[in-house]
N, C-alpha and C positions, 0 to 999 in steps of 0.2 A: 810509320814513324816510330811506333813503340815496339815493333817486332824485335825480339832478341833480349829485351831487358827482363822478360818474365821468366825465361829459363834461368838466367843468372840469379834472379830473385829466389827461385825455388831452391837452387843449390845453396844460396846464402842462408835460407831458412833451415835447411838440414844441418849446415855447419853450426849455426847458432844453437840449434837444439842439442847437438852433440856437446858443445862447450858448456851449455847450461847443465846438462846431465852430469858432466864431469865435475862440475862445481858443487853439485848437490850431494852432500855426504849422507843425507837422510835416506836416500834410496839405494844405498850400497848393498851389494850382495856378495857373499863369500865366494871365492873362486872355486872352492872344493864342493860347493853345493851341487849334488848330482842333478837336480832339476834344471840347473842352468847350463849344463854341459852342451846340449844341442845348440845352444845359442851363443856360447862363449866366443866363437870365432868372429862374431860381429859385435862383441861387447865393447863399450867404451871403457878404457882402462886409465887408471892413474895410480901411481905408486904401487903397482902390483895388485890393485883391488879392482874387481869388475864392478862397474856402477850399475848400468842398466843396458838392456839389449835394445839396439836401434836397428830394425830391419826394414828394407824396402822391397816391395814386390817387384819382380822382374817380368811380369806378365806383359803380353804384347797385344791383347785384344784392343782394337782401335775404338776410340770414343769420340763423340762429337765435340766435346770440350777442348780437344787438342787443336782444333782449327781456329783460324782468324786470330793467331797470336794468343791462343788459349782463351779467347773471349766468346767462342761460338756457343758455349753453354748458356750464355746470358740471353740468347735470341729467343728461347722459349722453354717452358717447363717440360715439354715432351722430350726434348733433347737431354735435359738434366735427369729426367726420370730413367731414360735408357742408360745413361752413363752410370747412374746410381746402382742399378741392377747388375751392370757389367762389372762394376767395382766389387760388388758382393760376390759374384762368381769367382773373380780372381782371388779375393780374400779367402774364400773357402778352400781353394787349391793351395794357398799359402799355408793355411792352418793344417791341412792334411799332410803336406810335405814336411813342414818344419816341426810340428807338434805331435802328430798322431803316428808318424812313422819313425823307425829306429834310425834311419839314414835319409838325408835329403836327396841322395842319388837313387833311392829305391823307387823307380818309376811305377812299378806294379802296385806297390802299397799306396803310393800317392794317388794313383788313378782309382783304386778301390775305395779308399777313404773319401776322396773327392766326390765319387758317385753317391756314396751314402749321404754325405752332407747336403749335396745338391738336390737329390730326389726326395729326401725326407723334409726339405725346406726347414732346416733346423733354426733358421733365423726368422721364421714366420713372415716371409715377405708378401704373402697374400697371393691371390690368383694371377696378378700381373707379373709379380716377381718369379713365381714358379714357372711360368711360360718362358720368360726371358732366360732363366737359368737353364731350362731344358734346351732351348735353341743353341745356347753357347756350348753345352755338353755335346750336342749332336755335331756341331761344327768342329769340335776339337778331337773327338774320339770316334765318330762314325766314319768308317772307311769310304763311304759314299755320301758326303755331306750334301744337303739339299736346302732349298729355300724354305724359310719358315712359313707356316700357314696358321692364321688365327682360327681357333675352333669356333664354330657357330654357337655352341651352347655353353660357353664358359660361365656366363653370368646373365641373370635377367636384368641386371642394372644396365641401362643403355649407355651410361657414362663409362662404365668399365669396358663394355664392348667397343666403344669408340676409341678409348685410350689404347686398348689392345691393338686395334686396327693400325693406329699410328706407330706403336712400338714395332709391330710386325714389319711395316714398310721401312722404318728406319733401320732395323736389323738387317733386312735383305739388301738395303743400299750400302750398309757398312761392310758387308761380307767381302766384296771385291777388294776393299782397301787393305785387307789383311796381307795380301800378296803383292802389293805395289809399293814403289818408292813413295815416301810421304809427300815430298814436294817435287813437282814436275812443272817447269816453266810453261806457261800457256801462250805467251806472246800477245796478251790482250791488254786492254786498258786497266787502270789501277784497280778498281773494285772488282771487275770481272776476273783479274789475275788472282786477287786474294781468294775469290770463291773457287776457282777451278784448279789452282795449282796443287791443292791438297785433296781434291775430290769432293769438297763440300757441295759444289753445285749439283753433283749427282744425288746427294742425300736430299737436297731441297727439291730437285726435280722429281724424285721418286714419289713425294707426297703430291706435288702439284699435278703430275701427269697421271696419277691413279684416281679414277672417279670416286671409288669407295673411300679412299683415304682423305681426299679433299672434302668430301661430303661429311665425313666424321669430324674433321677439323672445324668445319663451319658450324656443325651442331654444338660442339664443345665451346666454340667462341660465342655463339648465341646464348648458351647457358651462362657463361661468365658475365656477359652484359646484363642478363636478367637478374643475376644474383650478386652483382658487384657491391651493392650497398648493404648486404646482409653480413652480419659478423660471423655467422656459422655457415657460410655458403659452401665450405668444403674446398677441395682442390680445384684450382683453375688451370687446367692443362694447356689450353689455347686462349690466351688473352688477345685483345684486339691488335696489339703490336706484333705478336707472333703471326697472326692471321695475315696482317698486312705484309709481313716479310715473306710469307709463303707465296702471296700473290704477286709481289713486286720486290724481289730480294735486293736488287741493285739500288732501287730507290730508297728502301728502308735502311740499307747499309750507309748510304750517303747521309740520310738524316741522323743516323746514330753517330757518324763521324763528326758532323757539325755540332751535335749536342755535346759530345765528348770534349771537343775543342773549346766550346763555350764554357762548359763546367770547369775545365782546366784553368781558363783565364780567371773565372770567379774565385777559384781556390787559391791561385797565386796572389791575387790582389787582397783576398781576405787574410792570408798569412802575413802579407806585408803590413796591413793595417793593425793586426793584432800583436805581432811580435816585433815589427820594425826591421826585421831581417831582410837581406837582399832577396829579391824574388826573381823568377824567370818569366815574368809576364811578357817581356819583350820577345822572348823566343816563342812563346805561345802565340803572340800577335803575328809573328812572321809565319809560323806554321799555319795559322788560321787563314791569313791573307793568301798564302800560296795555295792551300787546298781549295779555298773558295774560287780561286782563279782557274782551277782545273776541273771543277765539278759541274760545269754547264751541261755536259752531255748526260749527267745522271739526274738532273732535276726533272720534276714532273708537275704538271698543273699550271695554273696561272700565276704570273709574277708581274709586278709593276716596275718598269725601268730597271731591270735586273742588273746586278753587278756583283763584285766580290764581297760586298758588305754583308755583315752578319745582322739580319733583321732582328732587333732586340727591343722589347717594350717593358722591361723590368724596372727601369728607372727613368726619371724625367730627362736626364741628359741623353740616355739611349734613344728615347722617343724623338728628341730633337734631331739627333744624328740620322735616325731613320728617315724623317721627313726631309732633311737636307739631301739625303741620298736620292729620294724620289725627285727632288726639284732640279738637281744639277744635271747637265747633259751627260750622256754616256760616251759620246765620241767627240773628238776635236781633230779636224782634218784641214789640211792645206791643199787646195786644188790648183792644178794647172790646166787651163782650157786651150786645146790646140785645134786649129781648123782642120776639119776632115776634108772638105772640098772648098777651096777658096772662092770658086765661082758663086757659091751660095751666100757669101759674106759680102759686106759692103767693101768696095775697093778702097784700099789705102796705099800709101807708099810702102808699107811693110805688111805683106799678106801673112807673114809668120808671127804676127803679134800674138800675145796670149793674155789671158785674164787670170789674175791671182785672186783666189777666193779663200776666205776663212769660213769654215762650216762647223756648226754645232748640231748634234743629233741626239734625240731622245727616243726611247722605245717605250711608249706609255704602257702597252699591254703586250705581254709575251705568253704564248701557250707552248710549254714544253710538252711535246706530244709523245716522247718516248723514242727508243731506238736511236738516240743521238740526233733527233730532229726537232725543230721548233718553228712556229709560225709567229711572225713579229709584226706588230704595227710600228710605224716609224714616222717621225716628224723631224724634218731638217729645217734649220734656219741659217742662212748664210748671206754674206755681203761680198759682192764682187765688184771689181773695177778693172778697166783696161790698163795695160802697161803704161800708156801715156799719162803723164802727170796731170794733164788738163781734164781727163775723163772723171766723171762723177761716180762714186760708189753707189750701188743699188742693193737694197735688201730684198731677199726672195725667200719663199717658204715652199716646202715640198712634203706633203703627207703621202703615205703609201703603205704597202704591205710587202714583206720579204719572207723568203724561206731559207732557213739555215740548217746545215747538216755537219755533223762531226765524224761521220763514218768514212773510213778508207781515205784519209787525207795523206798527201805526199809529205816527205820529210820536211821538217821545220814549220809546216802549216798545220793549224788545228781545226779550222772550219772553213766552209765555203758558203756564201750567201748570194742569192739571186732574187730579184724582185722588181717592182715598178713603183714609180713615184710621179705624182701629178704636180708639176712645178708651176709656180706663178710668182710674179713680183708683188711686193707689198710696200706700202709707204712711198711709192714712186710710180710715175707713169712711164718711166724708162725701163724697158725690158732688157736685161743683160743677156749676153750670149749664153745659151744653155739653160736659161731660167724662164723661158716663155711659158705660156699657158698650154702645156702639152704634156704627154706622157714621156717620161724618161726612164730608161731601163738600166739596171745596175748589176754588176757582177763583182763580188768582193771576196778576197782572200785574207784570212787573219792568221797570225803566227805568234809564237812566244806566249802561249796560253791566251790567245785572243787579244794581246796587248797592242800589237802592231797591225795596222790596217793598210791594205793596198786595194783601191777601188777603181773600177773602170765603168764609165757611164756613157751612154749614147742615146740619141733621140733623132727622129726623122727631121732632116733639114737643119740639123745643128751639129756643131763640131763635137768630137768625142772629148772626154775629160778623163784625166788621171788624178787620183787623190792619194795622198800619203798622210798618215797620222797615227794617233793613239786611241785606244779604246779603254773602257772601264775608268773613265775620268772621275765619275761619281764615286766609284769604289776606292780609288786612290785617295781622293779627298776624305772619305770616311775614315780610312786607316790613319791618315795624318792627323785628323782632328781627334780621333779616339785616343 
């Protein structure tokens, strides 16, 4: 939803900086100053006076922070650490070419000066920085570049060794990204597409699939947990959130997306309360409702009567809405019951009669098992009556268990569900067709982000039934009330 705006924001920042520098007379420099000449071609000018040089590095070494709409660096400190040292390496080349050489086109001088700055660690980056700078140097200038290898005796500090192990794995995973197109469509679902189209999934999998790297990450995470309350605990390279992302990247991205949308809604409403200005909370509401309608396949763990609602307990009204969401039914269906074999039914003048049924369904407990699948408990309550006006309506209930999958669905459909229900009548001794004390089997297709339901049911000795209706009733009620 937010992709594209950050690139524009970065360009706007540079333009704003240029305008500010042009307005600031206190930092002006004479155009004939010999020290300024190498930079004059990029200087911001006004009335013939060069103000200040604004230069941008044009290096192309890939960094993790470019991914996920420039948000990937926030996933973990290890990624930001690698990007930091990569930026230092590019900055040293920039200094060598633009300040230490007579001409910016003198590649030989730029390489020699770059090598001196890099190998002498002029910026004192420490043992980790020296290794990363060395790796980048080998990739750029070695005629036969090879994968980086973490030295075994770099430091006796176990933390330094573990952090270097992660940096090594990240660097080797980033190496193939130098020579590929940045964005390549993957044809996958929303979050998987965001991970794979820029190659970020390879960077994540490199740590997950390397036993030494994932072990180092777990040790760093354990250290962070043990020292999280200490004010001088040092650097926390792998916090619990980053560890969770490494183990379940799609699940954690989904949580982050929900959290971002929730914080956006809070920010918009806070701005409206404080300034009285028009806000965009309605647009945030729409985006939140839409996303929560599409993220069922990304959810993990247990949920109660799940829907598109945002489970929020920060205010009293939010708690009330959450409990209302639990109590309301998840589905509202209209059944048509058709005789499968008229010989098994009571003979009437019209063997093609049918039963019209209004059905409400709850899903008390759902376990999202991963890989787009879930196991669901289900309770249905419905009232059925024959088409003849003289027939009496009868209440019936049906508890059961179903399995739902979101994988490889045909066009227009988002999920398929199959399961069994034990049906029996309640509040009446009259048993309606299809609601006797017996097992009933169901097969259900859902479309339009699970909003539209088409259900087929059958039971031994009973007519089959077809149902059409809507799902996420409790979620829709939540967004209307909110």
